[in-house]
KEVO-962311 format. One record per residue (C-alpha): x, y, z; residue in three letters. Coordinates in steps of 0.25 Angstrom, whole numbers, padded with zeros to 4 digits, always signed. Layout:
! KEVO-962311
XYZala ...
This chain:
! KEVO-962311
-0615-0121+0294met -0615-0136+0298thr -0624-0139+0311leu -0619-0142+0324gln -0631-0141+0333arg -0644-0142+0332ala -0656-0140+0346leu -0669-0148+0344ile -0680-0148+0352ser -0691-0150+0347val -0706-0150+0352ser -0712-0158+0341asn -0701-0171+0339lys -0702-0174+0325gln -0692-0178+0318gly -0682-0173+0329ala -0676-0186+0332val -0674-0191+0315glu -0668-0174+0317leu -0659-0174+0328ala -0654-0189+0324arg -0649-0182+0309ala -0644-0169+0317leu -0633-0178+0325his -0631-0188+0316ala -0625-0175+0308leu -0619-0172+0322lys -0626-0160+0323ile -0627-0158+0341glu -0640-0158+0346ile -0646-0150+0356leu -0659-0153+0363ser -0670-0152+0374thr -0679-0157+0380gly -0690-0168+0374gly -0682-0166+0361thr -0670-0169+0369ala -0673-0182+0374leu -0679-0186+0361leu -0668-0186+0356leu -0660-0193+0365arg -0668-0204+0365asp -0666-0205+0351ala -0649-0205+0352gly -0647-0192+0348ile -0638-0184+0355pro -0643-0173+0361val -0641-0160+0370ile -0649-0155+0378glu -0651-0141+0377val -0649-0139+0392ala -0635-0144+0393asn -0631-0138+0379phe -0634-0122+0388thr -0630-0128+0402gly -0644-0122+0406phe -0654-0132+0410pro -0670-0132+0403glu -0678-0123+0414met -0691-0119+0419leu -0698-0132+0411asp -0691-0133+0400gly -0695-0119+0398arg -0679-0114+0396val -0670-0122+0388lys -0667-0117+0377thr -0669-0103+0379leu -0652-0101+0381his -0641-0093+0377pro -0633-0107+0371lys -0646-0111+0363ile -0650-0097+0356his -0634-0092+0356gly -0633-0106+0350gly -0645-0103+0339ile -0642-0088+0340leu -0628-0087+0336gly -0626-0083+0323arg -0613-0089+0319arg -0607-0079+0308asp -0607-0069+0317leu -0593-0070+0325arg -0598-0062+0339ser -0610-0073+0340his -0599-0082+0336thr -0593-0077+0348asp -0603-0077+0355ala -0607-0091+0357met -0594-0095+0358ala -0592-0086+0370met -0604-0092+0376his -0602-0107+0374gly -0613-0106+0361ile -0613-0114+0353ser -0622-0114+0341pro -0636-0119+0340ile -0635-0123+0322asp -0648-0127+0322leu -0663-0130+0331val -0674-0138+0329val -0685-0133+0338val -0701-0134+0338asn -0709-0130+0347leu -0719-0133+0360tyr -0733-0137+0355pro -0739-0125+0358phe -0751-0125+0345arg -0753-0141+0349glu -0752-0137+0364thr -0766-0126+0362ile -0772-0134+0353ala -0777-0143+0365asn -0789-0136+0368pro -0785-0141+0384glu -0773-0133+0381cys -0770-0122+0393ser -0764-0109+0392leu -0752-0112+0401glu -0750-0125+0392glu -0751-0118+0381ala -0740-0108+0387ile -0729-0118+0390glu -0729-0124+0376asn -0725-0110+0371ile -0710-0113+0366asp -0702-0101+0372ile -0689-0109+0369gly -0689-0116+0353gly -0694-0103+0347pro -0683-0095+0351ala -0675-0106+0346met -0680-0108+0332val -0681-0091+0332arg -0667-0091+0333ser -0665-0101+0326ala -0672-0098+0315ala -0667-0083+0317lys -0652-0089+0315asn -0656-0097+0304his -0642-0094+0296arg -0635-0103+0308his -0646-0111+0313val -0656-0120+0308ala -0672-0119+0316val -0680-0131+0312leu -0694-0131+0315thr -0700-0141+0310asp -0699-0157+0309pro -0703-0156+0294ser -0689-0149+0290asp -0681-0160+0300tyr -0678-0169+0288lys -0674-0156+0278leu -0665-0151+0286val -0659-0166+0290ile -0659-0170+0276ser -0652-0155+0274glu -0642-0155+0286leu -0637-0169+0280lys -0635-0166+0265lys -0626-0153+0270ser -0618-0161+0281lys -0626-0154+0292gly -0628-0138+0285asn -0642-0134+0284leu -0644-0121+0272ser -0647-0107+0272asp -0659-0111+0266ala -0664-0120+0275thr -0661-0113+0291arg -0668-0102+0282phe -0679-0111+0280arg -0680-0117+0293leu -0679-0101+0300ala -0690-0098+0292val -0697-0109+0298lys -0694-0108+0312ala -0700-0094+0311phe -0712-0098+0307ser -0712-0111+0315his -0709-0100+0328thr -0720-0091+0322ala -0734-0100+0322glu -0728-0106+0335tyr -0730-0092+0340asp -0743-0087+0334gly -0749-0098+0340thr -0745-0096+0354ile -0749-0081+0351ala -0763-0085+0344asn -0766-0092+0354tyr -0762-0085+0366leu -0772-0076+0360ser -0782-0083+0365gly -0778-0083+0378val -0777-0070+0380glu -0793-0067+0372ala -0795-0076+0385gly -0810-0085+0385pro -0815-0075+0375gly -0805-0078+0363phe -0812-0080+0351asp -0801-0088+0343gly -0794-0075+0338tyr -0781-0072+0343pro -0779-0057+0344gln -0767-0060+0335arg -0765-0073+0324leu -0755-0078+0320his -0756-0087+0306leu -0746-0097+0302thr -0746-0104+0288phe -0738-0113+0280thr -0736-0107+0265lys -0740-0122+0258gln -0735-0114+0246gln -0736-0104+0235gly -0747-0102+0229leu -0744-0097+0210arg -0756-0085+0215tyr -0766-0083+0223gly -0779-0083+0220glu -0779-0075+0206asn -0767-0075+0199pro -0760-0062+0204his -0760-0065+0218gln -0750-0073+0224ser -0755-0085+0234gly -0748-0098+0243ala -0755-0107+0251phe -0750-0108+0269tyr -0755-0119+0279arg -0757-0119+0290glu -0746-0125+0300pro -0757-0136+0307arg -0770-0138+0296met -0782-0143+0300ala -0788-0156+0298glu -0791-0158+0281gly -0790-0145+0278val -0784-0140+0264leu -0772-0136+0266ser -0769-0151+0269gln -0769-0155+0254tyr -0758-0162+0250gln -0756-0159+0233gln -0757-0172+0225leu -0756-0165+0212gln -0760-0154+0204gly -0754-0142+0201lys -0751-0132+0212glu -0764-0128+0220leu -0766-0112+0216ser -0773-0103+0229tyr -0787-0106+0222asn -0785-0121+0222asn -0783-0120+0238ile -0794-0110+0240ala -0805-0119+0234asp -0798-0132+0239ser -0801-0128+0251asp -0813-0125+0250ala -0818-0136+0240ala -0811-0147+0252trp -0817-0139+0264asp -0831-0141+0257cys -0828-0156+0254val -0822-0162+0267arg -0833-0158+0276gly -0844-0167+0268leu -0845-0179+0278pro -0847-0187+0263asp -0841-0190+0249cys -0840-0175+0242ala -0832-0169+0232cys -0834-0151+0231val -0830-0144+0219ile -0825-0129+0223val -0824-0118+0214lys -0818-0103+0217his -0820-0108+0231ala -0833-0114+0233asn -0840-0128+0229pro -0847-0129+0216cys -0851-0143+0219gly -0852-0153+0230val -0857-0167+0230ala -0858-0179+0241leu -0856-0193+0234gly -0854-0206+0235thr -0839-0206+0231asp -0832-0196+0227pro -0835-0196+0211leu -0849-0194+0216thr -0846-0180+0226ala -0836-0176+0213tyr -0850-0177+0203gln -0859-0170+0211gly -0848-0159+0215ala -0847-0156+0200phe -0861-0159+0195ala -0864-0147+0204thr -0855-0136+0194asp -0848-0142+0185pro -0843-0130+0179thr -0838-0125+0192ser -0831-0136+0195ala -0821-0134+0181phe -0811-0132+0189gly -0814-0134+0203gly -0810-0140+0216ile -0814-0153+0218ile -0815-0159+0233ala -0818-0173+0238phe -0817-0180+0256asn -0815-0192+0249arg -0806-0200+0238thr -0806-0197+0227val -0805-0211+0217asn -0800-0210+0200asp -0815-0209+0198ala -0818-0197+0205thr -0804-0190+0198val -0812-0198+0186ala -0822-0188+0186ala -0817-0173+0189leu -0805-0176+0181leu -0818-0171+0169gly -0818-0158+0177gln -0807-0148+0177phe -0801-0148+0190val -0793-0140+0199glu -0790-0146+0213val -0795-0160+0218leu -0795-0164+0233ile -0796-0175+0241ala -0794-0183+0253pro -0787-0191+0245ser -0787-0199+0230tyr -0787-0214+0227thr -0774-0217+0219pro -0781-0220+0204glu -0789-0205+0208ala -0772-0201+0208leu -0769-0208+0198lys -0780-0201+0188ala -0778-0187+0194leu -0765-0187+0190ala -0768-0188+0175ala -0773-0173+0181lys -0760-0167+0187gly -0765-0154+0186asn -0777-0156+0195ile -0773-0152+0210arg -0776-0163+0219val -0776-0161+0233leu -0778-0172+0246gln -0783-0165+0259val -0785-0175+0271pro -0798-0174+0276leu -0802-0168+0287gly -0814-0156+0295gln -0800-0148+0299gly -0803-0131+0298his -0793-0121+0298asn -0794-0114+0313gly -0800-0102+0306trp -0803-0094+0291asp -0794-0083+0286met -0798-0071+0279lys -0791-0059+0273arg -0795-0046+0272val -0790-0033+0272gly -0779-0031+0283gly -0786-0042+0290gly -0788-0057+0290leu -0803-0063+0298leu -0803-0075+0305val -0811-0085+0307gln -0815-0099+0311thr -0818-0109+0300pro -0831-0112+0295asp -0833-0124+0299thr -0848-0125+0305leu -0857-0137+0298thr -0870-0140+0301leu -0876-0145+0314asn -0886-0155+0312glu -0891-0152+0326asp -0895-0135+0320thr -0901-0137+0304leu -0912-0130+0306arg -0925-0134+0295val -0932-0123+0295val -0943-0127+0283thr -0955-0134+0285arg -0950-0143+0275thr -0941-0151+0281gln -0926-0157+0273pro -0925-0170+0267thr -0914-0179+0273ala -0908-0178+0259gln -0909-0163+0259gln -0902-0161+0273met -0891-0168+0267thr -0889-0160+0254asp -0892-0147+0264leu -0881-0149+0271arg -0873-0153+0259leu -0878-0141+0254ala -0874-0131+0267phe -0858-0138+0266his -0859-0134+0252val -0863-0120+0256ala -0853-0118+0267his -0841-0118+0257tyr -0848-0111+0246val -0843-0095+0246lys -0855-0086+0251ser -0866-0085+0248asn -0868-0099+0245ala -0880-0109+0242ile -0878-0123+0239val -0889-0133+0231phe -0888-0149+0236cys -0894-0159+0231his -0891-0174+0235leu -0876-0173+0238gly -0873-0161+0227gln -0871-0148+0224thr -0880-0142+0215leu -0879-0128+0217gly -0870-0118+0225ile -0869-0104+0224gly -0860-0094+0230ala -0851-0082+0234gly -0865-0074+0230gln -0868-0061+0236met -0881-0065+0237ser -0887-0077+0242arg -0899-0078+0232val -0888-0077+0221asp -0880-0090+0227ser -0891-0096+0225thr -0896-0093+0211arg -0880-0096+0208ile -0881-0109+0216ala -0894-0113+0207arg -0889-0109+0195arg -0878-0118+0196lys -0887-0130+0197ala -0894-0126+0186glu -0880-0124+0178asp -0877-0136+0182ala -0889-0147+0177gly -0893-0148+0194leu -0908-0147+0197ser -0908-0141+0212leu -0923-0148+0215lys -0922-0154+0228gly -0909-0150+0231ser -0906-0141+0244val -0898-0128+0247ala -0888-0123+0255ala -0883-0108+0260ser -0872-0104+0267asp -0881-0092+0275ala -0894-0089+0276phe -0904-0082+0267phe -0906-0070+0269pro -0920-0069+0260phe -0929-0079+0257arg -0925-0077+0240asp -0913-0086+0242gly -0922-0097+0246leu -0931-0093+0235asp -0922-0096+0224val -0918-0108+0231ile -0931-0115+0231ala -0935-0111+0216glu -0920-0118+0213ala -0929-0132+0217gly -0922-0133+0230ile -0930-0141+0243ser -0919-0137+0255ala -0911-0129+0258ile -0899-0125+0271ile -0896-0112+0276gln -0892-0105+0290pro -0902-0096+0293gly -0901-0084+0302gly -0908-0074+0292ser -0918-0065+0298leu -0926-0071+0284lys -0926-0085+0287asp -0940-0085+0290asn -0942-0078+0276glu -0932-0090+0270val -0938-0101+0278ile -0953-0096+0273ala -0946-0096+0261ala -0942-0111+0260ala -0955-0116+0267asp -0962-0108+0254glu -0953-0116+0246his -0954-0130+0253gly -0939-0129+0258leu -0934-0137+0265ala -0923-0124+0274met -0914-0131+0284val -0904-0119+0292phe -0892-0122+0298thr -0886-0111+0309gly -0873-0111+0301ile -0871-0100+0291arg -0856-0104+0281his -0854-0092+0274phe -0839-0092+0267arg -0835-0079+0262his 
């Protein structure tokens, strides 16, 4: 079916002129409204105003312009039903074969903290979604475009097929259109739920509407007997892992993506040049360095055994010297904000290594989510960092400047280790990490054993705990290992007992007032 008539009415005018020019060259008549019509006329493209097409003027400050039988009849009329074509002819309704519509910028409007309810309401599109849904419903006869990124593909197909679009293309565009309106309506519902709740709104709407776009199917999920897929949010926060570009290597697996997220989150939060190695979602080695190579060497030295088959992340440009060093081990995924040409050339020799490039940034998800049986747990992300003004030294012994630097690093790493978490650090390098134990004492013993296995001395090092010590036993184990200072949230009923134990051992202890449980 050759397209004869298109209606273009867009809020996002990106690519609209190029699309309209291509349609005009194919002798497709163009209808338009308001600002879009003005834009196209200024570009020298012939346009028929919708008001002239319907014989009915825009009214109610533009609220009513496309809500007319000549528009919706032209979109919804089935060309294969005699009763429809006869009715269209009787009422002078001409078919509309292509609808190009995107909607009022509701999400962008409410993103402004000064946005009023009245302003938000005025940015709820009515005619646009009606046309989009009409065209998508009648996709066997009408094509609908809601995304400017699809314009070039549609233009190409129209040119190749002399004004036709395939059934497959029209169906794909229809599915995308329904997703577009669903996301739009979900955003409105989420916003209005907050308004309805009033001043006491806690940020969690009564009915939660979520929209994600499938990025790729996965070979399997966490285990081979599970299926899996990776979805991205339509609008991603700055610097999050889902903005990755894969430069080389095998397809990412479910576990690769989950572990890469843990590594990237940890390394991008460090202000100095750093390397993080992750295994099974836990950091097994973290270090600062004067450059990526020295940072990698320190991180690897923490736990060479666990680093095998790990995820390695850097927050600085990776060079060929760093690549030469890390190619000595088995690497699943390498992540960095950028790579030198020489580094990429060296990596190409190990084509199976998955190499990801992710822009640095400190954006975060709006919510963290976890499925439970028949439900969904939702919370704000754990983005709270140390506040120097609220750190409290609670022991007689005061930490040195170097110890404070190491304590900050250890506490940062503990933030990304599964609870219960204990992290030993010295001179910008982790020495031992105990993760995911039911007892904090057991995590402490594991961290100590990890350091011993790697041949690293804990004498004079510092320790961090993600949560308070309920009893002094964990602190006693730490002191026996030779630790000189410790950082922890505090807040236990037994704080006085734990502080007394630290004083007995001559340790410096800092309370943060911040707990970082990670389950």
